[in-house]
N, C-alpha and C positions, 0 to 999 in steps of 0.2 A: 768978672767971671759970670758965666751964664747961671741963671737960677737953677736949683735942683728941682727935679720933678719926682714926686713920690708916687708909687703905684703899688697895688697889691694884686695878688693872683692866688687862686685857690688850686692846690695840687691834690690830685687824688692819690689813693694809697694802692694804686694798681701798678704792678711791675710790668714794664714794657720790654719787649725783646730787643736784643742787640741788633743794630744795623751793621752787619759785617761788611767787610770790604769785598767787592766782587773781583775775586782774583782772576777768574777766566777772562772777564772783559779787560782787566788791566794788563794781563800778560799777553792777551791775543794781539795787542797792537805791535808786539815785537816778534811775532812768529812769521816765518816765511812760507810755511805750507798752507795751501788753500784747501780746505776739507769740504767735499761735497757730501750730500746726504746719503748717497748710495755707498759711500766709502766709510760710513760710521757703523759701528757695532756696539750695541748696548746690551751687555750681559750681566748687569748689576743685579743683585738680589736674586740670584739663581741657585744658591746653595751649592756652588761649584767647589770642588775640593782640588781641582787642578786646572791649568789653563787648557781649554779645548784644543785638540790637535787639528780640527777641520776648519780653521778659520780662513776666511778668503785672503789670498795673497795681496789683494789690492786694498786691504784695510789700512786706513789712515788714522782713525780715531777708535780706540778700543777701551771700553769702560768695563772693568772686572771688579768694581768696588762692591763692598758689602757681601762678600762670599766667604768661603772657608779654605782659601788657598793658603797653603803653608810654605810652599817652595816655588822658586822660578828656576827651572833647570836649563841647561845650556842649549837644548833643542826646542824649548817651548815656544820661542818666538822667532826662530830662525827663518820660518817661511813667511815673515811679514817685512819685506825689505822697504816698504813705503810707510811704515808705522811712524806717525808724528807725535801723537799724544797717547799716553798710556795712564789710565787711572786704576791704581791697585790699592787705594786706601781703604781702611776698615776691613782688613783681612788679617788672620792670625799668621802673618808672614814671618818666617824665622830664617829663611836661607835664600840667598840669591847667588847663582853661580857666577863665577868671575867672567865667564864667556857667554852669559845669558843674552847680552845685547850686542854681541859681536856683529851680527848681520843687520842691525837696526841703526844704520849710519845716519838716517834722517830723523831719529827720535829727538824731539825738541822739548817735550814736557813729560816729566815722570813724577807721579804723585804716589808715594809709598807711605804716607802718613798714617797714623793710628794702626800700627802694626806691632810686631814683637821683635824687631831687629835689635840685636845687642851690640851692633857696631854700625857706624855710618859707612855705607857701601863705598868701597874704593874701586870704582869701575871706570871704564873708558867710555865717555860720551862726547864724541867730537863735535856734535851739532847741538848739544843740550843747552837750552836757554832757561828753563824753569825746573827746579828740583825741590821737592817737598818731602823731607824725611822727619817732620815733626811728629811728636807724640809717639815715640818709640821707646826702647828700653836701654839704649846705650848709656855708658857712664861718663863719656867725655865728649866735648865739642871739637875735638882735634880732627881736622880734615886730612884725608890721605893725600898722597903725592899725585894721584890722578887728577885732582882738581886743578893742578897747574896747567893741564892741557885743555881744560874747558874754556876755551877763549871766547865763547859766545854766552856764557852763563851770566845772567843779569838778575835772577831772583833765586834766592836760597832760603828755605825754611827749616830750622833746627829746633828741637825741643824734646826733652826727656826728664822724667821725674828723678832720674838717677844722675843726671849731669848737673852738678851744683856749683861748678866753678868755671871761670873763663880765664884761660891762661894766654900769655902774650903770644905764644907760637901757634895757638889753635888755628888762626885764620891766615897764617903766613902763606899757604899754597895758593890763596886767591889774591895775593897782594898785587899781582900784575895783570889780572883779568878785569874786565869792565863790570864787575858786580855792582848793581845799583840798589837792589833791595835785599835786606837781610831781616828775616823774622826769627827771633830768638826767645826761647822759653817755653815752659809747660804750664805755667800758673803757680809754680812754687818758687820761692825766693832763692836767689843765689847766696851761697855761703862766702864766695870770694870773687873778686874781679881784679885781675891784674892790670894795673894802669898801663895804657898804651895798646891794649888789645885791639880796640876798634881802629886805631890808626893804621893797622895793617891793611885796612880796606879803604884806601883813600877815594875810591870812585863812588862810595855810597851816596845815594840820593834819598833813600827812604829806609827807616829803621822801625821795626815793630818789636816792642819789648813786652812779652807776656809774663809778667812777674811783679810781685809787690815790692815796695821799697819803704814800707812804713817804719821799719826799725833799721834801715840801711840807707838813710838819706845821704850820707857822705859817699856811698857807693854810687848812687845816682848822679851826684855832682861830679864824680870822677868820670863817669860815662859821658856826661854832657861835655866835660872838658876835652875828652878824646874826640868826640864828634865835631868839635870845633875845627879839627884838622882834616875833616872830610868835606864833601860837597853836599852835605845833608840839607834837603828841602822839606822833608815830611817826617814827623815823628809821631808814632802811634803807641800809646801807653795803655795796655790792657791789664786790668786788675791792679792798677798803679797803687791804690790804697785800699786795704781791706776794710770791712765793716767795723765801726767803732774805733778806727784808728785816730790817734791824737798825736800831732807832731808840733813841735815848738819852733824848730829852725825852718828857715826858708829853703825848700828843695828846688825852687825854680830860678834861683839866682843865676844859674849858668845859662839860662835861655838868652840872656842879653849878648853872650859871646858867640851865638850861632848866627853869624851874619847872613847866611844863605837860607836859613830856615823860614819857610813861609806858611807851613801847615802843622798844626798840632791837634791831635785827637785823643780823647780820653774814652775808654770803653770799660764797662763793667767796674765802675770805680766809685768809692765812697768819697763824699765831699762835705767837709764842714764849711760853714760860712767863713771861718777864719782862714782855712786853707784856700778857699776860692778867692778871698781878698788878696792873699799873697800872690797867687797866680796872676790875677788881673793887674796888679801893681807892676809885676815883671813884664806882663804882655805889653803894657803901654810903651815900654821903652825897648821892645824887641822888634825885629823885622817881621814878625808873624802877621799874616794877612787873613788866615782862615783858622778858626777855632771850633772844634766840635766836641760835644759831650753826648755820648751814646750810652743809653741805658745806665744812668747814674743814680745813686742814692744820695739825696741832699738832706743835711741836718743843720739846723741853726744852732750855733753855740755862742752867737752874739745877738744882742737885741735888735740891732738894725745894721745892715751892711751898707756902708758909704763907699760908693764907687766913683772916685773923683780922679782927675788927672790934671797935670799941668800942661795944658795944650800949647802953651807958649814955649815950654822948654823942650817937649818931645813932639815930633811929628808922628802922630799915631797912624799906623798903616793898616789897622784891622779893617777888612772889607767884608767878612762873612762870619756869622755866628750861627752854629747849629746846635740845637738842644732837642734831642729825640729819645724819648723814653726816660721819664723822671719818677722816681719813687720818693715820697715824702711822708714821714711818719707823723709829724706834728700837725695836728688838726687846727691850724690857724694860718692866716695869710703871712708868708714871709715878706719882710719889708726891705726894700732897697731904695737907696738914694743915689741917683745916677745923673751925672752931668752929660747932657745931650751932646755937647761939643767934643766929648771923648770919642764919639762914634760918628763923626761928621763924614767920614769916608766910607761908612758902612753901606754896602749895596745889596747884601743877601742876608736875610734872617729867617731861620727856621725854629719854630717853637712848637714841637709836635709830641704827641703822646704824653701830655702832662696832666690831662684832666682839667685844663683851663676852661672856666665858664664865663669869665669876664676878662677881656683883653686889656693890657696896659696901653690903652689907646692913645693917651697923650704922649707917651714916649714914642711908640712906633710910628704914629702918624706924623710926628714932628721931625723924624730923621730926614735930613735934607737930601741925602743921596741914595736912600733906600729904593732899590728897583724891584726886588724879589722878596715877597713876604709869604711864608708858609706857616700857617697855624692849623694844619690838618690834624686829624686824629685827636680831637679834643671834645669838649662838651659845649661848645659855643652855639648860641642861637643869634638871631639878628639883634635881639636886645642886649646880648652880651658883647657882641663885637662893636656895634654902634651904641655903646652904653650912654645913658643919659648923663652920667657924671663926667663925661669928657667935654672939654671946651672946644676941641677941634679948631684951634686957631690956624693950624696948618694941617691940611688933610692930605697926607701922602703926596707931597709935591712932585716926587720923581717915580713913584710906584708904577711899574709896568706889568708885573705878574703877581697875582693874588690867589693863593691856594687856600680855600675854605673847605676842602673835601673831608669826609668822615667826621662831620659835626652834626648839628641838629637844626640846620637852617630849613625854613619852609617856604616863605613867601617869595616867589621868584620876582614878581613885579616890584615889590618893595626894595629888593636888592638891586634891581635895575635902576631904580631912581637914586639910590645911594651911590651907585658907580658914576653917576653924573658929576659927582663932586671930585672924583679922582681923575684929574685932567690928563694924566699920562697913561692911564691904565689900558693895556692891550689884551692881556690874558686873564681870564677868571675861571677858576676850577671850583665847581659846586658838586662834584661827584660824590656819591654815597652819602647823601643827606636824605631828607624827607620832603623834597621840594613839591610844592603845591601849585597848580595853575589856576590863577583867578585874577580878575581885574585886567588892567591894561598896562603892558610893559613899555618902558621908555628907556631904551638903551642909548648910551652916548655913541657917537659916530666913531670915536677913537678905539672903542673896544671891538676888537676883530676876532678874537679867539675865545670861545666858550666851551667849557666841558661840563656836561650834565649827566654823564654815564652813571649807572647804578642808582637811578631814581625811577619811580613808577610814574611815568608821564603820559604814555599813549600817543596816538596819532595826532592829537590836538596841539602838541607842543610846537608844531611849526607855525602856529598862529601867534606865538608869543616871542618870536625871534626877530632879530634885527637884520635888515637888508645889507648892513655893513659887515656882517660876519664873513670872515674868510676861512676860518677853521671851526668846525662844529663836531663835537663828540657827543653822540646820542647812543652810545653802546649800552645795551642792557637797560633800555628804557620802556620796553613794552610796545614798541612800534611794530605793527603788523602789516602795514601797506606803505608803499612809496609811490607817489603820483607826480605827474608833470607839474601840477599846480603848486605842490609843496616846494618843489625846487625852483619854481619861477619866482618865488618870493625871496630868493637868496641869490641875486645876480652876481655877487662877488665871491661866492663860495669856491675855494680851491681844495679844501681837505674836508671830507665827510666820513665820519666813522659811525657805522651802524651795526657793529658786531653784536652777537648774542641777543638778537631780537626774534621776532616771529615772521619775518619776511618769507613769503613763499615764492615770489616771482619778481623779477626786475622787468617793468613794463616796457613795451617796444616804443613808446612815444616819449620816453624820458628826454629832456633837453636841458643840459647844464654844461654849456661849452667851456666854462671857466674851471670846472672840476678837474683837478690833477691827481688827487689821491682819493680812492673810495675803498673802504673796508666793509665787507658784508659777510664776513666769516661767521661760523656758528649760528646760522639761521636755518630756514627750512627750504632753501632754493634748490630745486632739482635740476634746472636747465638755465644756463646763461647763453642767450642766443646772440647772434650778430646784430640783430635789430636792437637789442637792449643797449648795446654799447655805441650805436651810431650816434646817439645824442650826447655822447661824451667824447667829442673829438680831441680834447686836450688831455685825456687820461694818460697818466705816466706810471701809475701803480694801482693794482687791483688785488685786494686780498679777499679771497673767497673760499678758503679752506674749511674743512669740517662741515660740509654740506651734504645732504643726502642725494648725491648726484645720480641721475638716470643714465646708465650706460646703454643707450639706444641711439638711434639716428638723431635724436633731438640734440645730443651732445657732440655730433660729428664736427661741427665748425669749431667748437671750443677746444676739442682735443687736437684736431689736425691743423687748424689755420691760425688760431689766436697766438700772438706773439708772447711766448712764455716769459719773456723778460719783464713783462708787466706784473707777473705773479711772484712776489717775494717768498711765498711759502710753497711754491711748486717744487717737487711733485709730491712730497711726503704727506701733505694735508689734504690731498684730493683723492677720494676713494669712491668706489661704486656702492650704491645702496640698492639699486634696482637694475635689472631683474634679480630675483633671489640667488640664482646660481652664480652671479658675479659679485655677490656682496663681499666687501672688504678688499677687492682688487684695486690697485692703484690706477688712477684714471689714465696715466701715461701708458699703462700696459694694455688698455682697451684699444683694440684696432678695428674700428668699424669699416665695413666694405664701402668703397667709394661709389660703386654702381648702386648698391642698395640704398644709399643715403643721399645721393644727388639726384633730385627730380629731373634736371635737365638731361642728365646722362640716360636716365630711364626713358625719357621721351624720345631721345635720339635713337636709342636702341629699338624702341617700339616702332618708330618710323622706318628704320632700316629693315626690321624684320618684316613689317607690313609690305614694304616695297619688294622684298625678296619673295614673299609668299605670293604676292600679286604677279610678279614676274614668272615664278614657277607655274602658277596656275594658268597664266597666259600661254606659256610654252606647252603645257599639258593640253590646254584648250585647243591650241593650234594643231598639235600632233594627233589629237583624238577626234578631229573633225567637230570641235565644239560648236562651230557656227551652224553646222547641220542639225545638231542636237537642239539648239535654241529654236530653230525653225520648227522642228518637230514638236517641241514643247508648246509653241504658240499654236500649232495645229491642234494639239491635244486639248489645249484650253478651249479652243473653239468647239471641239467635240463635246466637252463637258457642259458648255453653255447650251448646245443643242439638245443635250440629253433630257433635260427636264421638259422640253417641248415635244420630244419624240416618244415619251413614255406611252401616252394615250394612243398615239397613232400605231405604235408597234403592237398594241394588244390585238388589233384586228388586221394586221398587215399580211399581205401575201407578196412573195418575191416576184419581180418582173422578169428576172433572167436566171437561167440555170447557172451561168458563169460570167464573171467579169474577166476579160482577157487583158493581162498585163504583159506588155512586150516592148522591145526596143524598136525604134523606127527602122533600124537596120535589118530587123527580122520581119518587117511588114509583108514582104513578098510571100514568105512561107505562110504567114497567118491568113492572107487574102486568098492564096491558091490552094492551101492544103487544109488548114485547121477550120476556117469558117465554113467552106462549102461542105465538107464532110459532116460536121456536127449539125449544122442547120438543116442539111438534107435528112438527117436522122431525126429531126424534130426538136432539137435543143435550141433554146433561145440564148443568144450570146450578146454580151455588151462589149462593143468595141469603140474605143474612144473616138476614132476618126469619124464615126457616123452617129454615135449615140450621146456624146457629150452635148449638153445644152448650150447653144451659142450665147455669149454674153455673160455666162456665169464664170466665176473664178475657177481656175483649173483645179485647185485643192478641193473646192466644194464639189466639183464634178467627180473627182476621184472618190471622195467620201460617199456621195450619193450612189454611185455605181457599185461600190463595194458592199454598201448596206442593202442595196436592192437586189443583190445576186446571192444565190444559194452557195455558190462556190466562187473562189477566186483562183483563176488559172494563170500560172506564171510561166512564160516562155523564157527559160533561162539560157543565157549565152554570155560570151564575153562582152558583147555590146550592151546587154541588159545591166551588167554590173557597173558599166561606165555611165549609164544614163541617170541623170539627176531625178527625172520624173519617175522613172521606174523605182528608184529608191524610195520615193514618197509613197508610191502605191504599195511597195513591199512592206514599208514601216507600218502603215495603217492596217493592212490585211494581217500582218503578223501579230499585232496586238489584239485584233478581233479574233484571230484564231486561238490565241493563248487564253483569252478571257471567255470565249463562248464555246467553241468546240474545236478539237484538234483536227478534224477531217475537213474543215472548210477550205483548206489550202491544197491546191493540186500543182505539182511541179512537173514541167516538161523540159527535159535538157535536150536542147538542139545539138549541143556539142558537150564533151566531157568538161566538167568544171569541178576541180578539187574543192572540198568544203573549206579548206584552210585559205583558199584565195578569196572568199567572201569578205567584205569589209568588216572591221572590228565592231562597228555599230550594230551589226546583226548577229550578236553572239547567240541569242536564243534560236535564231534561224539556223545557225550552224548545227546546233544540237538536234533541231528537227530533221535536217538533212541526213544526220547520222542515224536517227531513230525511225524515221518515216519513209515508206516506200515511194519512189518517184518513177515517172516514166521517161525513157530515153527514146529519142526519135532515131529509128534505125534507117540505115541507108538502103538495105535490101527491101524490095517491094513486098516479098512474102511476109516479112516480119512487120511491115507497116499495117497489114490487116489486123494482126494481133494487137498492135498499138491502139488502132481506132476502137477495137472491141473493148479493150481494157479502159480506155478513156470514157466510153459511153457508159460502162457499168459504174464508174466513179461518179457520173453526173445523174444516174437514175435516182429519182426523188422518192420512190416508193409511195407512200401516202403523202402526196405533196402538201396537203393541208396541215398534217401533223409536223412535217418537217419544217414548214414555214412558221408554224406556231412556236415550235421549240427555239428556232433561230431568233424569232422576234423577242421571245422572253429572255434569251441569253443576252441579246444586245441591250435590252432594257436594264437588266441587272448590271451589265458593264457600265452603262451610263450612270446608274444610281451610285455605284462604288466610286466612280470618278468624281461625282459631285460631293460625296462625303469626304473623299480625300482632300 
């Protein structure tokens, strides 16, 4: 026989909470409905007195718990044909109409526990899988005939302080349905149990008994005997023994006959050392593989507990021991003598919530098959776990996962060196300690998963990590920045958890091709851009909810393009925080305009608009003789350049000609034979381009010089004049001179009638002048021609020639000055 190993442990006097069974997770595996977030309605804790009538018809999950609802009437739920899960627990519910669920054929989970029902509802639920009517006020556990038709029911919870007996026929209606889990009891003891009652449910796999058996050990043995005729795999005993209970007979003897039983759990139970001894002695010869003690009170009524087994006689199958939450009144170390060979197949051990400050290291470290050790939520330090009193002949030879969370460990690098001795260790949990970063860490290459969450570490933590890590949890560690260099030191990292830190941005130069899972939720990131994720090509899951997202164009790619299958918490955890008018809006409801947010579309539109404007201007330019205007602009620029040089000359200038004659070449016969002879004979000096233009000068310069050297400009208007390009130049310059210097410097002679509207559009001001100013018409009658010549001569008379010339010179100088200023 292997030697016994004695160990001691200090237990605190703190009561730890019960680790209850997660019913939703357990039952969810058997449900057929798939519930999406938008089809869930949570109306719990709303002080409702009735079921609201305006519920969405597409509701699948409805939570009405913790309200003041007293009745469920026949029409209350009729408008919810897709309802799958209904939570009505913790209501003063007294009445349920027999037809209340007639239209809810898809209902699979109904929880009406903690109500005031005085009878177990006898209703029709064709698809029901989970029914919880525990903690009500009915007086009997007898099930109604409707339960015969619940062919999918696999979980049933019953319990009432007034139901004190279990009769043989109570469960007969469920005899032929595949009921797997039965929870029975309210916490009060049964007065009677009729033998054979549980045999009515042969399909049972799990039984939860919420009742004490301190004074009714024989009743418990009868129950165990009946359960031997079922397929029971798991037995949960809640409040099995009340405080200060002392029993002499062995209540666990029937465990040996439960050949299919693999799990037994004690919750909220008082244990004496003598009772514990009886349980363990039966455990050794039973098929039980998992034993759990949750929120127990331990009392020693023996000096030392010897836990021995005959390993040669019994093949002990125990693989997991869970102790979570232990209250111990005696202020001394309880003593145990344990034969390690009794636990040679043990692979999982949890010793949590006990106040332990020194670990039974020689025992736990010597277990040959132990793969998972959880000593979380204790008072351990590195001196208490690696206690100097331990010999460590075998240091966790098969341990793969070690949970040291919620203790008092500090020195990270010291721990890293100690893990070198654990040759199989893969996962280490140091969350919620007081970890300090100092020294140089030396991690073993086989340790690939590290959890450091809930420690104040900061950005420097990345300098103390191992390149061999594949999974790293740094949630809530005070990290404020994530850089490319930080991740480059972790080439094998596939899972990175950075939730609840102070990150404000994911940089665009991140490069971590091996990362598959990244959690950055509950940070201060307002924008996740496409560039930020380009360096994560292997990403399969991104959790980024509860961030202050900016609902502007910065988030356009994230909202419209990113594959939302990467986001396990989309869309409910993604809301807008900026701008203020969109605060609280779901990010999926934000619809940014593509044109406003896509630069390339804006550039394309700008180019098209520019081309359209250029085309329009070009057409307008062509239609409105733009080429001619450009030429005139160039001429005008030349005039402005000349103006500064002409100012001094004009001050003393005198005009060389009475008039400059502008006419079409087609009208030269009339000018040579009529106009020039008559006017020059009368003493007037005329400037005619054919004789007075300076040879060799540019035509435009000749026109400008002649107009400026003449007192008047006389235009011989005809259809040929309008068609002449050079006449148009002369008219343009003289027009601007007339409008800028004096209105009477222009004289118009119409050889033939020309309507004002037929003049080109470029001479809009000239049109106005023709409408407002008197002009001369060349008459065909000889008598009228005499009048014509007299009128023309009067228009060219200079009066005081010196004054007229002086005024004209000053006017031209002012014009040139204005042009230069413009």
